[in-house]
VOGU-901095 format. One line per field, with one value per residue (C-alpha): x, y, z. Coordinates in pm, whole numbers, plus 32768, in hexadecimal, padded with zeros to 4 digits. Example, Ala and Ser with C-alpha at 12.3 -4.5 7.8 and 13.67 -1.06 7.14 Angstrom:
X 84CE:8557
Y 7E3E:7F96
Z 830C:82CA
This chain:
X EDC8:ED0D:EC7C:EB26:EAA1:E92C:E8AA:E72F:E6D1:E5F2:E53D:E65F:E718:E88F:E997:EB06:EBE3:ED58:EE27:ECEE:EB8C:EA6D:E8F2:E82D:E6BA:E5A8:E4AA:E4F6:E3B2:E3A6:E3BB:E4FD:E584:E553:E5FB:E71D:E748:E72B:E834:E923:E8F1:E9A7:EAE3:EB69:EC34:EB9C:EB62:EA32:EA4A:E900:E8CA:E781:E6E0:E5D0:E580:E622:E5A6:E622:E77A:E811:E8D5:E9F8:EA09:E9B1:EA48:E95F:EA04:E990:E90F:EA16:E9D3:EB12:EAAC:EBDC:ECBC:EBED:EC07:ED80:EDA4:ECA7:ECEF:EB8C:EA35:E8FD:E79B:E6AF:E56C:E42B:E379:E3AC:E483:E43E:E5AB:E6BF:E78C:E864:E8C7:E936:E9FC:EAA7:EAF8:EB8A:EC6C:ECDB:EC20:EB79:EA14:E930:E7C2:E669:E5F2:E4C1:E44C:E53E:E664:E655:E6A9:E7DA:E887:E913:E910:EA6C:EB14:EAD7:EA3C:E969:E7EE:E736:E5C3:E515:E4CF:E5BB:E6AE:E767:E7AB:E81C:E90A:E99A:E9D3:EA7F:EB5B:EBBD:EC43:ECEE:EDA4:EE03:EE8B:EF1D:EDC0:ED39:EE3F:EDEE:EC7E:ECD5:EDA3:EC8A:EB92:EC6E:EC90:EB19:EACF:EBBD:EB20:E9AF:E97C:EA26:E990:E935:E883:E7CA:E75A:E6E4:E630:E584:E516:E48A:E3C0:E324:E2E0:E233:E15B:E0FE:E0C3:DF50:DEC4:DD58:DD22:DBDA:DBD3:DA9D:DA28:D8AE:D896:D870:D8CF:D9EB:DA71:DA6D:DB35:DC39:DC87:DD3C:DE99:DE61:DDF4:DF25:E00A:DF6E:DF9F:E10D:E142:E085:E09D:E018:DEF4:DD88:DCF9:DB81:DACB:D983:D8CD:D76C:D6F9:D6B2:D823:D8BE:D8F0:DA13:DAD5:DA61:DB8C:DC88:DD9C:DDE8:DC92:DC37:DACD:D9C0:D8CD:D77D:D732:D5B7:D56E:D410:D3A1:D40C:D50E:D43D:D42C:D446:D499:D5F9:D629:D5E2:D6F4:D7DF:D798:D7D0:D920:D97E:D949:DA3C:DB51:DC07:DD43:DD6D:DC6A:DCD7:DBB8:DBBF:DA52:DAA5:D953:D8A7:D7F4:D931:D9E2:D8C4:D8C5:DA36:D9FE:D8CF:D98D:DA91:DBB2:DCE9:DD9B:DCB4:DD65:DCB3:DC9A:DC08:DACB:D9AF:DA11:DAC0:DBEA:DB18:DABF:DC11:DD3A:DE29:DD90:DE3C:DDFF:DD49:DE0F:DD89:DE54:DD99:DE2E:DDAE:DD17:DE42:DF2A:DE1C:DE09:DF80:DFA3:DECE:DF89:E0D3:E076:E0AF:E1FF:E16D:E1F5:E145:E18D:E29C:E1F7:E0D8:DFAF:DE48:DDFF:DCBC:DC7E:DB90:DB1A:DB8A:DAC7:DA8D:DB79:DAD3:D97E:D9EC:DA72:D932:D856:D905:D8FF:D787:D761:D81B:D96B:DA97:DBDD:DCAE:DB96:DBD7:DAD3:DA8B:D9C9:D8CA:D82E:D6F4:D67F:D706:D673:D4F7:D513:D614:D555:D642:D75B:D6A9:D72E:D5DC:D538:D54F:D6C6:D6FE:D62D:D6FE:D83C:D7CC:D763:D8AE:D9A1:D9B2:D9FC:DADD:DBA1:DB50:DAC7:D973:D8C9:D885:D77D:D7C7:D70A:D63F:D4CF:D49B:D4F9:D3E9:D2F2:D3FF:D457:D2EC:D2E5:D43A:D407:D314:D41B:D52F:D57B:D6BA:D6F3:D744:D756:D662:D6ED:D61E:D599:D643:D787:D7ED:D903:DA0B:D988:D984:DAF8:DB34:DA5D:DB15:DC5F:DBE0:DBB3:DCAC:DC19:DAFC:DA31:D967:D91C:D996:D922:D990:D9D6:DAD8:DB9C:DB72:DC06:DD29:DD5A:DD62:DE49:DD55:DD7C:DC5A:DBBB:DB17:DA05:D9F8:D906:D879:D99E:DB0B:DBED:DD13:DC60:DBAA:DC44:DD11:DE7E:DFBC:E0B9:E04C:DF25:DEEA:DDD0:DD52:DC68:DB7C:DB0C:DA74:DA8B:D97E:D964:D84D:D90F:D96C:D828:D812:D699:D5D7:D500:D57E:D516:D525:D452:D538:D628:D739:D857:D7F0:D735:D851:D938:D915:D90C:DA44:DB0A:DAA8:DAF8:DC4E:DC93:DC23:DD07:DE2A:DDF2:DDCD:DF1D:DFD0:DFD5:E0BA:E03A:DF0D:DECF:DDDB:DD3B:DC81:DBCD:DB70
Y 3366:333B:31E4:31BE:3072:3042:2F20:2EF7:2E7C:2F3A:3062:3155:3216:323F:32C3:32C0:33B4:3388:3264:3193:31F1:3120:3121:304E:3026:2F2C:2FD8:30ED:318A:3271:33AD:333E:32C8:3423:34BE:33CC:33FC:3575:3585:34AC:357B:3691:35B9:3571:3433:33A3:322E:31A5:3034:2F91:2E3B:2D83:2EA2:2E5C:2FC1:3114:31AE:31C3:3250:31DD:30BD:31A5:3230:30F6:2FA1:2E91:2DB4:2C83:2C86:2CD7:2C03:2C73:2DDB:2E2E:2DF9:2EF2:2FF2:2FC6:3066:317F:32F0:3377:32D8:3386:333D:33E6:334F:3415:3334:3388:3276:3209:31AE:31C5:3093:30BD:3218:318C:307B:3181:3257:3127:30FD:3269:32D3:3429:3422:34F8:34BE:354C:361E:355B:344E:339A:3414:355A:349D:33F7:34FA:363A:3729:37B2:36D4:3561:3599:367B:369D:3712:3758:3613:35FF:371A:3688:37D1:37E4:367A:36C0:37F0:3725:3614:3714:37B7:3674:3601:374C:375B:3605:3696:3701:35AE:34FE:35E1:358A:3418:3431:34E5:33E4:32C5:3362:3397:3231:31A8:328C:3278:3122:3030:2ED8:2F32:3074:2FCF:2EB2:2FAA:3078:2F43:2EE1:303D:3027:2EDD:2F65:3093:2FB1:2EDB:3004:3044:3169:3163:3113:30DD:30FF:3072:310E:3137:31B3:31FF:336D:3335:3212:32E5:33F0:32EC:3288:33D3:334F:3225:3308:33E4:32B3:322D:337E:3387:3222:3256:33CB:33B0:32C9:3332:32E9:32C6:327C:31BC:325C:32B0:3409:346D:3444:34D9:3630:359F:355B:3671:374B:362E:3673:3501:34A6:34D7:3460:33FA:32E9:32DE:319B:31BB:3083:30F7:315F:30F5:2FFC:2F5E:2DE3:2D58:2EBA:2E69:2DBF:2F0D:2FAE:2E93:2ED4:3049:3007:2F13:3024:3104:3008:2FFE:2F2D:2F30:2F22:2F6D:2EEC:2FA6:2F55:2DE2:2D39:2C42:2D57:2E17:2CD4:2C7C:2DD6:2DC2:2C6B:2CD6:2E08:2D24:2DDD:2D09:2D58:2D50:2D87:2D50:2C87:2B2E:2B14:2A1A:298B:2AC7:29FC:2983:2AE7:2B8F:2B67:2BDC:2B6B:2BC4:2AEE:2BA9:2BD5:2B66:2C76:2DAE:2ECA:302B:3092:3133:3012:2F25:2FE2:2FF8:2E86:2E54:2F5B:2EB1:2DC0:2EEB:2F30:305B:309B:314A:32B9:3303:3453:3523:3455:349F:35DF:369E:377C:389C:39AF:3B12:3BF3:3AEF:3B9F:3CF0:3C51:3BB4:3D01:3DB6:3CA8:3CB6:3E30:3E2C:3D48:3E36:3D85:3E68:3E32:3D36:3CC4:3B53:3A67:38F4:384B:374C:3655:35D0:34DD:33F6:32F4:32E2:3169:3143:31B4:30E0:31DB:32FB:3363:33EA:3543:3565:3521:361C:3723:36F4:3717:385B:38EE:388D:38FD:3A73:3A3B:390B:396B:3AD6:3A6F:3AAA:398B:3992:388D:37EC:36EF:36BB:36DC:3579:35F7:3702:3638:35EB:375C:37BD:36D4:374B:38C5:38D4:3824:3925:3A2D:3AC9:3B9B:3ACC:3AEB:3A17:39B0:3873:385B:39A1:391F:385D:3762:3851:396B:387E:3848:39C0:39E8:38D0:3981:3AA2:39B2:3930:37D2:36FB:360E:3505:3399:32B7:3388:345E:35A5:34E7:3496:35F8:367E:358F:35FF:3773:372C:377E:36B8:35D2:3509:33D5:331C:31B2:30A0:2F9F:2FB5:2F67:309B:2FC5:2F9C:30EA:3202:330F:32B2:32EF:340A:3551:34BD:3568:34E0:3402:32D9:327B:3112:3038:2EE9:2E31:2CB4:2CD3:2DB2:2E27:2D9A:2E5A:2E72:2FAE:2F82:2EF1:2D7F:2D75:2EAE:2F51:300F:2FF1:3024:3191:31E6:3176:3284:3391:350A:3544:3454:351A:3668:35E8:3574:36C4:377B:369C:36EA:385C:3868:37C4:364A:35E5:3493:33B2:3306:31EC:31CC:308B:30ED:2FCF
Z 6ECB:7011:7053:70F6:7173:71B3:727F:72AC:7406:74FC:7466:748A:737D:73A4:72B7:72F9:7240:723B:71CE:720B:726A:72EF:72F8:73E8:73A7:736C:7294:719B:712C:7001:70D9:717D:702F:6F9C:70CB:70B2:6F3C:6F4B:7057:6F8E:6E57:6F14:6F0E:6DB1:6DB2:6EEF:6EE4:6F9F:6FEF:704F:70E4:70C6:7000:6F02:6E99:6EAD:6D6B:6C05:6BBF:6D07:6C74:6C1F:6D81:6E42:6E6B:6EEB:6FEF:70AB:7211:7319:7452:7504:753D:7612:74E5:7421:753A:7544:73EF:7413:7446:7466:7498:7412:7483:738E:7414:73F9:74F1:7665:76F6:785B:788B:7787:77DD:76A5:771F:786E:77BE:76E6:7817:78C8:7796:77AB:7671:765A:75E1:750C:755F:7529:764F:76BE:77AF:7891:77C1:7882:79C3:792A:784F:78E4:77BF:7778:7879:7834:76E0:7609:75FD:74C6:7484:7421:72AE:724E:714C:712C:72A0:729F:7180:7233:7370:72AA:71F7:733E:73D3:7293:7275:73E6:744F:7591:75FF:759A:7672:779B:7778:7763:78A2:795B:78D9:7953:7AAF:7AC6:7A5E:7B67:7C6D:7C18:7B7E:7C69:7C9C:7E03:7D9E:7C81:7D65:7E6C:7D67:7CDE:7E3B:7E78:7D37:7DA4:7F00:7E68:7D91:7EBD:7FA4:7FEF:7F2F:7FA1:8111:81C9:8344:83EE:8534:8549:86B0:87CA:87E1:88D8:880B:86CC:8781:87D9:8671:862D:8685:859F:8482:84BC:84BC:837A:82D3:833C:82C0:8179:812F:7FCC:801A:8020:817B:81AF:82F5:830B:8431:849E:8432:859C:85F0:84B6:8552:8617:84D6:83ED:843F:8457:8356:8330:82A1:8133:8141:823A:81D2:8283:8339:833C:8406:8466:830A:81AF:822A:833B:833E:81DB:816A:81DE:808D:7FE3:80B4:8058:7EE7:7F17:7FBD:7EAA:7DA7:7E65:7E1E:7F6D:7F83:8100:8214:8379:844C:8597:85DC:85F0:85F5:8511:8451:8400:83A0:82B4:8218:81C5:8130:8062:7FEA:7F4C:7FF2:7FB5:80FB:822B:8377:84C1:8601:85D3:86A0:8684:8534:84C4:8449:8323:82BB:82EC:8204:8316:8462:85A9:86DB:87EE:892E:8A7D:8B23:8B93:8ACA:8A90:893E:8896:88E4:8868:871D:86ED:8735:85FE:8536:8582:8469:8383:8427:84E2:863E:8763:8798:8892:88CB:8847:88BD:885D:879B:876B:863B:8674:858C:855A:8644:8756:8848:880F:8844:8990:8A11:89AE:8A46:8B96:8B96:8B55:8C83:8D6A:8D72:8DA4:8CE9:8DA4:8E8D:8EE0:8E4F:8E6D:8D55:8DCE:8CDE:8D81:8C75:8B70:8A8D:8A95:8A7E:8B95:8CCA:8D9C:8D54:8E03:8F56:8FC3:8FCA:9143:9132:901A:90CF:9208:9139:908D:91DD:9285:9177:91CE:9340:9317:91DE:9190:903A:8F9E:8EE6:8D72:8D1A:8BCA:8AFC:89C2:8971:89EE:8B4B:8B50:8C23:8D25:8D33:8D76:8EA0:8F1B:8F18:9040:9116:90D9:91E1:9159:901F:8EEB:8D71:8CAB:8B56:8B2B:89CA:8965:88CE:879E:87D7:8755:8832:8959:8924:892C:8A64:8B19:8AD4:8BAB:8CD1:8DD1:8DDD:8D5C:8E35:8D7F:8D41:8C2A:8B02:89DB:8A9B:8B68:8A2C:89A3:8AE7:8ABD:8953:89AF:8AD7:8BED:8D34:8D85:8E99:8E02:8EBE:8E48:8EA6:8DB2:8CC0:8CFD:8D03:8C96:8B4B:8B28:8BF7:8B42:8B32:8A76:8A5E:8AFD:8BBB:8D09:8DD8:8EEC:8ECA:8FE7:8FD2:90E6:9031:90FB:90E6:8FE4:8EF7:8E04:8D77:8C2D:8C54:8BF2:8D29:8E71:8E6F:8FED:9018:911D:9036:913E:9049:901C:915C:923D:91AD:92B6:9288:9358:9278:9143:91ED:9254:90F1:9062:9155:90F1:8F81:8FCF:907F:8F5B:8F4F:8E34:8DC4:8DCC:8F17:8F4B:909F:90F0:922F:9318
């Protein structure tokens, strides 16, 4: 006679065949009862002992002995030869199976749920199709009739338990589960504008994607600047910040409600002003990370004190991201993501304008922000540069800029005496990146094309005046350029129009200084240099 002990405990079904057998479970529904009974009917003379059982069906009293609860489970395991889990409900983790393995007991279990991660069929135990009483009976017979195989399975099970289920591994696994639960899954990055600033968030987006590879990352940005990020592989969605339309003024509350419905759990505020802080607060985002400015501490759940040190944009962003345990890139720098066909377009465009393959070109950006007139070097200065480039450097100028630079271009053209290529208003941002890659150098003020040149690894000469290059000039790994900055007593003023009326910070940068810088870049300067010219 084979004795079988059944103990009800945790929703698992276990049968032990041999000198003593055990079942561990907490709830035997009628389906499992039928499975259990049908399996036992295949073994004449088998005794099923059940503890804490109220119902197993009529006729079982001759094949079952009802025992009391067994609180000392290890004593039960000590007398078992096989453990059977006949559950039809997918178990998330079969703890009883692991306990049996740790006791050197082979197991027979239904092939479903977390059981599949614990039992190696044919090695540490046997798997059978859930609900198949015949298959369960066959598996039980096989082990009863082959005790040597049963002992080999028990030994393999014991070795696996000692290897896979140590206290250290279980503690680490538990920690990883909690970390996964706490890890952000829906991230909102705020950067409304300007265009150059939106370009500069790419390294932060890339770092967030590397830190949280499974998260959904959305960026709140003005529609006029979204082209910069449309091809960025680290962004899942772009949300329109329509500050001049629907979301103007009190409409900001509507945007806050819209963001709330998107159920973000982390907001990385790279805009860092009172409006962005309010939006994150109104959106009900639990974790709001940003620099505390003008009461921002009250609106941020993770405020970071602003530094008084003058640091460039990427370092400023990564200082904030360090709160998420994200470190600055040692290499890689800013990246720009164009579209398929941009390179072919740039080649065709230059060919149409009479440019031979390999002809040296210098891109010249004459404009910038419509609002920031104080950043403009001056049409006379740019005209002199375009006219001097062929003789001084052997390069032809390629004028670049957007539609907002069209009026400046109309005033500039009559002043030009040397051949040039006019691309103003004829490129998208992605095509501009491809066109800049055909040039040896870019000359321009503090504006978006400067950062695009940096991203596509084109040397630059940056003309700074009302803004501080330590805070705004391209920087980081791979940057190759020279910054010209006068730093007069009145600057940097950060005013869109010169408050003094003389515009010295830009006008005092002479043509020969720019030509010398262009020549230096052309001959292969290897890193950014900043020249403060007295």
